[in-house]
C-alpha positions in Angstrom: 14.7 -38.5 56.1 16.5 -40.7 58.7 17.7 -38.7 61.6 15.3 -35.8 60.8 18.1 -33.6 59.7 15.8 -31.2 57.9 12.7 -29.5 59.4 9.5 -30.1 57.5 9.5 -26.6 56.0 13.2 -27.1 54.9 12.2 -30.4 53.2 9.1 -28.9 51.6 11.0 -25.9 50.5 13.7 -28.0 48.9 11.1 -30.0 47.0 9.3 -27.0 45.8 12.5 -25.4 44.5 13.6 -28.6 42.8 16.7 -29.0 45.1 15.2 -32.2 46.4 13.5 -34.7 44.2 10.0 -35.7 45.3 10.5 -39.2 43.7 13.6 -39.8 45.8 11.8 -38.8 49.0 8.8 -41.1 48.3 11.2 -44.0 47.5 13.1 -43.3 50.7 9.9 -43.2 52.7 8.7 -46.5 51.2 12.0 -48.2 52.2 12.0 -46.7 55.7 8.4 -47.7 56.3 9.1 -51.2 55.1 12.0 -51.5 57.5 10.1 -50.0 60.4 7.3 -52.4 59.9 9.6 -55.4 59.9 11.5 -54.3 62.9 8.9 -52.6 65.1 5.4 -53.6 63.8 4.5 -49.9 63.8 2.1 -50.0 60.8 -1.3 -51.7 60.3 -1.7 -50.7 56.7 1.3 -49.7 54.7 1.5 -50.1 50.9 4.1 -48.8 48.6 1.4 -48.2 46.0 -0.3 -45.7 48.3 2.9 -43.7 48.6 3.3 -43.8 44.8 -0.3 -42.5 44.3 0.3 -39.8 46.9 3.5 -38.7 45.2 1.8 -38.5 41.8 -1.0 -36.4 43.4 1.5 -33.9 44.8 3.6 -33.9 41.6 0.5 -33.0 39.6 -0.2 -30.0 41.8 3.4 -28.8 41.5 3.3 -29.2 37.7 0.4 -26.7 37.7 2.5 -24.2 39.5 1.5 -24.8 43.1 4.0 -24.8 45.9 2.3 -26.6 48.8 3.8 -25.5 52.1 4.3 -29.2 53.2 5.1 -30.6 49.8 6.4 -34.2 50.1 6.6 -34.2 53.9 5.8 -37.8 54.9 3.2 -38.3 57.6 1.3 -41.2 59.1 -2.2 -41.5 60.6 -3.1 -43.6 63.6 -5.5 -46.3 62.6 -8.5 -44.6 64.1 -8.2 -41.5 61.8 -10.2 -42.1 58.6 -8.8 -41.7 55.1 -10.2 -42.7 51.8 -6.9 -44.1 50.7 -6.4 -46.8 53.2 -8.5 -49.0 55.5 -9.2 -47.8 59.0 -9.4 -50.7 61.4 -8.8 -49.2 64.8 -6.4 -52.1 65.3 -9.4 -54.3 65.9 -10.8 -57.4 64.2 -14.1 -55.7 64.4 -13.1 -53.2 61.7 -10.4 -55.2 59.9 -12.1 -54.7 56.5 -13.5 -51.2 57.0 -12.8 -48.8 54.2 -14.0 -45.2 54.7 -15.4 -43.5 51.7 -14.1 -40.0 52.6 -11.5 -38.2 54.7 -12.1 -35.1 56.6 -10.7 -33.0 59.4 -7.0 -32.9 60.2 -6.0 -35.7 57.7 -7.6 -33.8 54.8 -5.9 -30.6 55.9 -2.4 -32.2 55.9 -3.0 -33.6 52.4 -4.3 -30.2 51.2 -1.0 -28.7 52.4 0.9 -31.2 50.2 2.0 -33.7 52.8 2.7 -37.3 51.7 0.6 -39.9 53.4 2.7 -43.0 54.2 0.3 -45.3 56.0 -1.8 -46.1 59.1 0.0 -46.9 62.3 -0.6 -49.6 64.9 -2.2 -48.8 68.2 -4.1 -50.2 71.1 -7.6 -51.4 70.0 -9.9 -48.5 69.5 -7.2 -46.3 71.2 -8.0 -47.7 74.6 -4.6 -48.1 76.3 -1.2 -46.6 76.0 1.0 -49.7 75.7 0.8 -50.5 72.0 0.3 -54.1 73.0 -3.5 -54.5 72.8 -3.7 -54.6 69.1 -5.3 -57.3 66.9 -2.2 -56.9 64.7 0.4 -57.5 67.5 2.5 -55.4 69.8 4.5 -52.4 68.7 8.2 -52.4 69.6 10.2 -49.4 70.7 12.8 -48.3 68.2 15.1 -47.2 71.0 15.0 -50.8 72.5 12.7 -53.5 71.1 12.3 -55.1 74.5 10.3 -52.1 75.6 6.9 -50.7 74.9 6.5 -48.0 72.2 3.1 -46.9 73.4 1.9 -46.5 69.8 2.9 -47.1 66.2 2.6 -43.4 65.5 5.4 -42.6 68.1 7.5 -45.5 66.9 7.2 -44.4 63.2 8.4 -40.9 64.1 11.1 -42.1 66.4 12.7 -44.4 63.9 12.6 -41.7 61.1 10.1 -43.5 58.9 7.9 -40.4 58.8 8.4 -36.8 59.9 4.9 -36.3 61.5 2.2 -38.5 62.9 -1.4 -37.7 63.7 -2.9 -39.7 66.5 -5.6 -39.3 69.2 -5.2 -38.5 72.9 -7.9 -39.6 75.4 -6.2 -39.5 78.7 -2.7 -38.9 77.6 -1.9 -41.8 75.4 -0.3 -39.7 72.6 2.0 -37.9 75.1 2.9 -41.1 76.9 3.9 -42.8 73.7 5.9 -39.9 72.5 7.7 -39.9 75.9 8.5 -43.6 75.6 10.0 -43.2 72.1 12.0 -40.0 72.9 10.1 -37.7 70.6 7.7 -34.8 71.1 3.9 -34.8 71.2 1.2 -32.1 71.7 -2.4 -32.3 72.6 -3.9 -28.9 71.8 -6.8 -27.1 73.4 -10.1 -29.1 72.9 -11.6 -27.6 69.7 -8.3 -26.4 68.2 -8.2 -29.4 65.8 -11.3 -30.8 64.1 -12.4 -34.1 65.4 -14.1 -34.9 62.1 -12.9 -38.2 60.8 -11.8 -39.6 64.1 -13.3 -42.9 65.3 -13.1 -42.1 69.0 -14.2 -43.9 72.1 -14.6 -41.0 74.6 -15.6 -37.9 72.7 -15.6 -35.5 75.6 -11.9 -36.4 76.3 -10.4 -37.6 73.1 -9.0 -35.4 70.4 -6.4 -35.3 67.7 -2.8 -34.4 68.5 0.6 -34.5 66.7 3.9 -36.3 67.2 7.1 -35.0 65.7 10.9 -35.2 66.4 11.5 -31.5 66.6 9.7 -28.4 67.9 9.5 -26.6 64.6 8.0 -29.7 62.9 5.4 -29.9 65.7 4.6 -26.2 65.2 4.3 -26.5 61.4 1.9 -29.4 61.6 -0.2 -27.8 64.3 -0.5 -24.6 62.2 -1.5 -26.7 59.2 -4.3 -28.7 60.8 -5.8 -26.1 63.3 -8.9 -24.0 62.7 -12.6 -24.2 62.7 -14.4 -26.9 60.7 -18.1 -26.4 59.8 -18.5 -30.2 59.9 -17.4 -30.5 63.5 -19.6 -28.6 66.1 -16.8 -29.1 68.7 -14.2 -27.1 66.7 -13.7 -23.6 67.9 -13.6 -20.3 65.9 -10.3 -19.3 67.5 -7.5 -17.5 65.6 -4.6 -19.8 64.6 -1.2 -18.2 65.2 1.7 -18.7 62.8 3.2 -21.2 65.2 6.2 -22.2 63.0 7.6 -18.6 62.9 7.2 -17.8 66.6 10.6 -16.8 68.1 11.8 -18.4 71.3 13.8 -15.4 72.3 12.4 -12.3 74.1 9.7 -14.2 76.0 8.1 -12.2 78.8 9.2 -13.3 82.3 7.5 -16.6 82.9 5.9 -17.9 86.0 5.9 -21.6 86.2 4.0 -23.8 88.7 4.6 -27.4 89.8 2.0 -29.2 92.0 3.4 -29.5 95.5 2.3 -33.1 95.7 3.8 -34.1 92.3 6.0 -36.7 93.9 3.2 -38.3 95.8 2.3 -40.7 93.0 2.4 -44.3 94.2 3.8 -45.3 90.8 6.7 -42.8 90.8 10.1 -44.3 90.0 13.3 -42.9 91.5 14.9 -42.2 88.2 12.0 -40.1 87.0 11.9 -38.2 90.3 15.6 -37.5 90.1 15.5 -36.4 86.4 12.4 -34.2 86.9 13.9 -32.6 90.0 17.1 -31.8 88.0 14.9 -30.3 85.2 13.1 -28.1 87.7 16.4 -26.8 89.0 17.6 -26.1 85.5 14.4 -24.2 84.7 14.7 -22.1 87.8 18.4 -21.4 87.0 18.3 -20.8 83.2 14.8 -19.9 82.1 12.3 -18.9 84.9 11.5 -19.3 88.5 9.4 -22.4 89.5 7.0 -22.3 92.4 5.1 -25.1 94.1 1.3 -24.7 94.2 -1.3 -26.7 96.1 -3.4 -28.7 93.6 -5.1 -31.4 95.7 -7.7 -32.6 93.1 -5.4 -33.3 90.2 -4.1 -36.4 91.8 -7.5 -38.0 91.1 -7.5 -37.2 87.4 -6.5 -40.6 86.2 -9.3 -42.3 88.2 -11.8 -39.7 87.1 -10.8 -40.0 83.4 -11.0 -43.8 83.6 -14.6 -43.8 84.8 -15.8 -41.1 82.3 -13.9 -42.7 79.4 -15.3 -46.2 80.2 -18.9 -45.0 80.3 -18.5 -43.1 77.0 -16.7 -46.0 75.4 -19.4 -48.4 76.5 -22.0 -46.1 74.8 -20.0 -45.3 71.7 -18.9 -48.9 70.9 -22.3 -50.3 71.3 -22.8 -49.5 67.6 -20.5 -52.3 66.7 -23.0 -55.1 66.7 -22.3 -56.9 63.3 -25.4 -55.4 61.6 -24.4 -52.4 59.6 -20.7 -52.9 59.0 -17.6 -54.6 60.3 -17.1 -58.1 61.6 -20.1 -60.4 62.1 -20.1 -63.5 64.2 -22.0 -66.5 62.9 -25.1 -67.5 64.8 -28.6 -68.8 64.2 -30.3 -66.2 66.4 -30.1 -62.4 66.5 -29.1 -62.0 70.2 -26.6 -64.8 69.8 -25.2 -63.0 66.8 -24.7 -59.8 68.8 -23.0 -61.7 71.5 -20.8 -63.7 69.2 -19.8 -60.6 67.2 -18.6 -58.7 70.2 -17.0 -61.8 71.8 -14.9 -62.5 68.7 -14.6 -59.0 67.3 -13.2 -57.3 70.4 -9.9 -58.1 72.2 -9.8 -59.2 75.8 -8.4 -55.8 77.2 -11.1 -53.9 75.4 -13.9 -56.2 76.6 -12.7 -55.7 80.2 -12.8 -52.0 79.8 -16.3 -52.0 78.3 -17.5 -54.3 81.1 -16.2 -51.7 83.5 -18.1 -49.0 81.6 -21.3 -51.1 81.7 -20.9 -51.6 85.4 -20.3 -47.9 86.4 -23.1 -46.7 84.1 -25.8 -49.0 85.5 -28.2 -48.6 88.4 -26.9 -47.3 91.7 -23.3 -47.3 90.4 -24.2 -44.4 88.0 -24.7 -42.1 91.0 -21.9 -43.5 93.1 -19.2 -43.4 90.4 -20.1 -41.7 87.1 -21.8 -38.6 88.6 -19.1 -38.2 91.2 -16.5 -38.5 88.5 -18.2 -35.7 86.6 -18.2 -33.5 89.7 -14.5 -34.3 90.3 -13.8 -33.3 86.6 -15.3 -29.9 87.3 -13.1 -29.5 90.4 -10.0 -30.5 88.5 -10.8 -28.2 85.6 -11.4 -25.3 88.0 -8.2 -26.1 89.9 -6.0 -26.0 86.7 -7.7 -22.8 85.4 -7.3 -21.0 88.8 -3.6 -22.0 88.8 -3.1 -20.7 85.2 -4.6 -17.4 86.1 -1.6 -16.8 88.2 1.0 -18.8 86.3 1.9 -19.2 82.6 2.6 -22.9 82.8 2.2 -26.0 84.9 5.0 -28.5 84.7 4.8 -32.2 85.7 6.4 -35.4 84.5 4.7 -37.1 81.5 4.6 -40.5 83.1 5.6 -41.5 86.7 7.9 -44.4 85.4 10.4 -45.1 82.8 9.6 -46.9 79.6 7.9 -50.2 80.5 9.0 -53.5 79.2 6.8 -55.3 76.7 4.4 -57.7 78.5 4.9 -56.0 81.9 1.4 -57.2 82.9 0.1 -53.7 83.7 -1.5 -52.8 80.4 -5.1 -53.4 81.6 -4.9 -51.8 85.0 -7.7 -49.3 85.9 -7.1 -46.5 86.5 -4.1 -46.5 84.1 -0.9 -45.7 86.1 0.6 -44.0 83.1 -2.2 -41.4 83.1 -1.4 -40.1 86.6 0.0 -36.8 85.2 -1.5 -36.6 81.8 -5.3 -37.1 82.3 -5.8 -33.7 83.9 -5.2 -31.8 80.7 -7.9 -33.9 78.9 -10.4 -33.4 81.7 -9.9 -29.7 81.5 -9.5 -29.4 77.7 -6.2 -27.6 78.1 -3.1 -27.8 75.8 -0.3 -30.0 76.9 3.1 -30.9 75.3 5.6 -33.5 76.2 9.4 -33.0 75.8 11.8 -36.0 76.1 14.3 -36.0 78.9 17.6 -37.9 79.2 19.6 -38.8 82.3 22.3 -36.1 82.7 25.2 -37.0 80.5 23.2 -39.6 78.6 23.3 -39.6 74.8 21.1 -41.9 72.8 19.4 -45.0 74.2 16.1 -45.0 76.1 14.7 -41.7 77.3 14.6 -41.4 81.0 11.3 -39.5 81.2 9.2 -36.8 79.7 8.6 -33.2 80.8 5.0 -32.2 80.4 4.0 -28.6 79.9 0.4 -27.6 80.5 -0.8 -24.2 79.3 -3.7 -21.9 79.2 -6.5 -22.5 76.7 -5.5 -21.5 73.1 -1.9 -20.7 74.2 -0.2 -23.6 72.4 2.4 -21.0 71.1 3.9 -20.6 74.6 4.3 -24.3 75.0 6.1 -24.5 71.6 8.3 -21.5 72.5 9.3 -23.1 75.8 9.9 -26.4 74.0 12.1 -24.6 71.5 14.2 -23.1 74.4 14.5 -26.6 76.0 15.5 -28.1 72.6 18.3 -25.5 72.3 19.5 -26.3 75.8 19.1 -30.1 75.3 19.4 -31.1 71.7 17.2 -34.1 70.9 19.0 -37.3 70.0 
């Protein structure tokens, strides 16, 4: 497990053929997750008993002659993805005791394929944020350097080798940002590619499930396993699911790649990220395909646009948590006071600030001045990206404008989120996007310098994976 020496298909194949003992894998996962929790606080709910029950479930299927394609492959779920095996708290006091009765969507599909559920990972409360610090259960530490942010427990668990795969949500780029911070890969597919059933989301028009893995082929295998239409999710699409894991990287047709001409105009851009990304563009142009600059004036407003839309949707969605039907309830003698006390004590300070912002921009005159204008800007951004992708195969930008932030850097509650400067556009447009970790030239190990983000056409995740595979061969992941 540690070091991710085997791809998930190689691991599952070895287990199915008896060359690798399922019991040994489950015991190793239990040890690794225990260590990861102690060092990095990357889990909210992790119990060795759950892994044992999962192992027994898989073993029973194999004894009946089944050979599940992901047999024994350990995976984790972000703590806003429901499962009947473990509590789902959204890293909030509000849901600290919530136990879903069923599991659906992508989590169910991974288990149906024989994957081994290890636990629920830590995250920012209700997935609002990309620092991993705004959790009721404490901050997540980066396995590459514990003084730095990990972004999420899902990314940290994959980075330290506790699990091979993690399923998490991406609202304005949080999944990709966390993967970049931890030096692993992450993909947010086209909106509708993966079922949203079973997600406790805050911004349903933006947020969707994505995958984090250490290697391209693992990312491809997981995406193939969880993709496809879901009759229980009206937002899921009836689109064909390619055999992602068997797509060759060779013999790609000549690619045309675009980079926004104003990509370096971000007020948050750090010199190291600019230099590394510039070197990558030169490498792409020399070794893989030409890169052309394209005018994309609206995309620079994507992080502001996403912040406004997300805040309004979150204010509406999270109004259901009032202490009446389920979850935490504050003590009070009167109903209105009980509502107030429940939300005051049940939500963290960063989340309350965000919901207050959502309440403000959705009320009275501010609705027209901010929310409606943000929706119009979203249309312009979506059209801008789609027009560009009619002429080009890919758009490349950095994943974040800065290197991995230190824990407690003081910027975790800024609106709009500086980390979303490059990532939010793909969510607004519903397009697939993949992040690939970059190192400073000559660097081996240590903190990643930056992330390279690939944005593709709707339903064309296979091209993102093929290009990532080429990049991985050119720059083996540490």
